[in-house]
C-alpha positions as CSV (number, residue, x, y, z in Angstrom):
1,M,-32.9,-9.7,-42.0
2,G,-31.0,-6.9,-43.7
3,I,-31.0,-4.4,-41.0
4,R,-29.7,-7.1,-38.3
5,L,-27.0,-8.0,-41.0
6,N,-26.0,-4.4,-40.9
7,Q,-26.2,-4.0,-37.2
8,F,-23.9,-7.4,-36.8
9,I,-21.5,-5.8,-39.2
10,T,-21.2,-2.4,-37.4
11,V,-20.7,-4.0,-34.1
12,C,-18.0,-6.4,-35.6
13,I,-16.1,-3.3,-37.0
14,I,-16.2,-1.3,-33.7
15,L,-15.1,-4.0,-31.6
16,T,-12.3,-4.8,-34.0
17,F,-11.3,-1.0,-33.8
18,F,-11.3,-1.3,-30.0
19,A,-9.5,-4.5,-29.8
20,C,-6.6,-2.9,-31.9
21,S,-6.5,0.4,-30.1
22,S,-4.0,1.0,-27.3
23,T,-5.1,0.7,-23.8
24,R,-2.7,3.7,-22.9
25,I,-4.8,6.5,-24.4
26,G,-3.3,9.9,-24.0
27,H,0.4,8.7,-23.7
28,E,2.8,9.2,-26.5
29,K,5.0,6.3,-25.5
30,D,6.5,4.2,-22.6
31,N,8.7,6.2,-20.3
32,F,9.8,3.4,-18.1
33,T,11.4,0.2,-18.9
34,G,14.0,-2.5,-18.1
35,H,14.4,-6.2,-17.0
36,I,13.9,-8.4,-14.2
37,Y,16.4,-11.3,-13.5
38,E,16.6,-14.2,-11.0
39,H,19.6,-15.0,-9.3
40,K,19.6,-18.3,-7.2
41,Y,22.3,-19.2,-4.6
42,N,25.9,-17.8,-5.1
43,G,26.0,-15.3,-7.9
44,M,29.6,-14.2,-6.9
45,P,32.0,-13.8,-9.8
46,M,35.0,-16.5,-9.6
47,V,38.5,-16.1,-10.8
48,D,37.7,-18.0,-14.1
49,K,34.1,-17.4,-14.4
50,P,32.3,-14.0,-14.4
51,S,29.0,-13.2,-12.5
52,S,25.9,-14.2,-14.4
53,K,23.3,-11.8,-15.6
54,G,20.5,-14.0,-14.0
55,V,17.5,-15.8,-15.4
56,P,14.8,-13.7,-16.9
57,V,11.5,-13.7,-14.8
58,M,7.9,-13.3,-16.0
59,T,6.3,-11.7,-13.1
60,T,4.8,-8.4,-12.0
61,L,6.4,-5.2,-10.8
62,Y,4.4,-3.1,-8.7
63,I,4.8,0.6,-8.6
64,Y,4.0,2.3,-5.1
65,E,4.2,5.7,-3.9
66,P,7.5,6.0,-2.0
67,T,7.3,3.5,0.8
68,R,9.2,3.7,4.1
69,I,10.4,0.5,6.0
70,N,7.7,1.0,8.6
71,Q,5.0,0.7,5.9
72,I,5.7,-2.9,5.2
73,D,4.8,-6.2,7.0
74,D,7.5,-8.7,7.0
75,N,6.3,-10.9,10.0
76,L,9.7,-10.1,11.6
77,T,11.6,-12.9,9.3
78,G,14.2,-10.2,8.0
79,S,13.5,-11.6,4.5
80,P,13.5,-9.2,1.6
81,I,10.2,-10.9,0.7
82,V,7.2,-9.1,2.4
83,S,3.6,-10.0,2.8
84,E,2.0,-6.4,3.0
85,I,2.8,-3.0,1.7
86,K,0.8,-0.5,3.5
87,S,1.6,2.8,1.0
88,K,-0.7,3.2,-2.1
89,L,-0.4,1.3,-5.1
90,V,0.1,3.4,-8.2
91,D,0.4,1.0,-11.0
92,S,1.6,-2.4,-12.1
93,V,3.4,-4.1,-15.2
94,H,3.9,-7.6,-16.1
95,S,7.5,-8.6,-17.5
96,D,7.7,-10.9,-20.4
97,Q,9.7,-14.3,-21.0
98,T,12.9,-12.2,-21.5
99,G,12.2,-10.3,-18.2
100,E,11.5,-7.2,-20.0
101,F,8.7,-4.7,-19.0
102,R,7.7,-1.4,-20.5
103,M,5.0,1.2,-19.1
104,Y,4.1,5.0,-19.1
105,I,4.1,6.4,-15.5
106,K,3.8,10.1,-14.3
107,P,7.2,11.6,-13.5
108,G,8.1,11.3,-10.0
109,K,9.5,9.3,-7.2
110,Y,8.3,5.6,-6.6
111,S,9.0,2.5,-4.8
112,V,9.1,-0.6,-6.7
113,F,8.4,-4.4,-5.5
114,I,8.3,-7.6,-7.5
115,K,5.7,-10.2,-7.3
116,Y,8.0,-13.1,-6.1
117,K,6.9,-16.6,-4.3
118,N,4.2,-15.7,-2.0
119,G,4.9,-12.2,-1.4
120,Y,6.6,-9.0,-2.6
121,Y,10.4,-8.9,-3.2
122,I,12.3,-5.8,-2.0
123,P,15.0,-5.3,-4.9
124,Y,17.0,-3.1,-2.8
125,Y,16.8,-0.6,0.1
126,S,17.2,3.5,-0.5
127,G,19.3,4.8,2.5
128,I,18.0,3.6,6.1
129,D,14.6,4.5,5.9
130,W,13.1,4.2,2.3
131,L,12.5,1.1,0.0
132,S,13.5,0.7,-3.5
133,I,13.2,4.3,-4.7
134,I,13.3,5.0,-8.5
135,Q,12.9,8.4,-9.9
136,V,10.9,8.7,-13.3
137,K,12.4,11.9,-15.2
138,P,10.1,13.9,-17.6
139,N,10.7,13.6,-21.4
140,E,13.2,10.6,-21.1
141,L,13.4,7.1,-21.1
142,N,14.0,5.7,-17.8
143,T,15.6,2.5,-17.5
144,S,16.0,0.3,-14.5
145,N,16.8,-3.4,-14.3
146,F,15.9,-5.3,-11.1
147,D,17.6,-8.4,-9.5
148,I,15.9,-11.2,-7.3
149,R,18.5,-12.7,-5.1
150,D,17.3,-16.0,-3.9
151,T,19.8,-17.4,-1.6
152,G,17.9,-20.7,-1.0
153,F,17.5,-19.8,2.6
154,I,14.2,-20.3,4.2
155,Y,13.2,-17.1,6.1
156,E,10.3,-18.7,8.1
């Protein structure tokens, strides 16, 4: 019985060690951070009321290789919500209840998309051919905030 108890204690210690260790082995710190906010309907500033920062959103931010407009499937709706992205997924990160996300990603250029409703939201267009390009620079904290602008219109 003593050997089994020692084995049990050893397994518990090992599991505790792995549970407390970081899942990002080999990276010193996060280098890409920001917030995701949702704006519903008209968010334009008024004379007596400034524009709102938006409501924080718990969602997933997807990081893809730089993506061109012809690499998405939007079912010809003209919506910023698309159903399919045909470039390579690099990584993803979840935002918390304050809308904040943090992650490490190799320096480079990427396209970002936000999980929203039943698809992927395109936060902005980068020129006439590219979708929501970000550049993560080496040896610095790269901060980007993303806004989901839900006008209330149904695009179907």
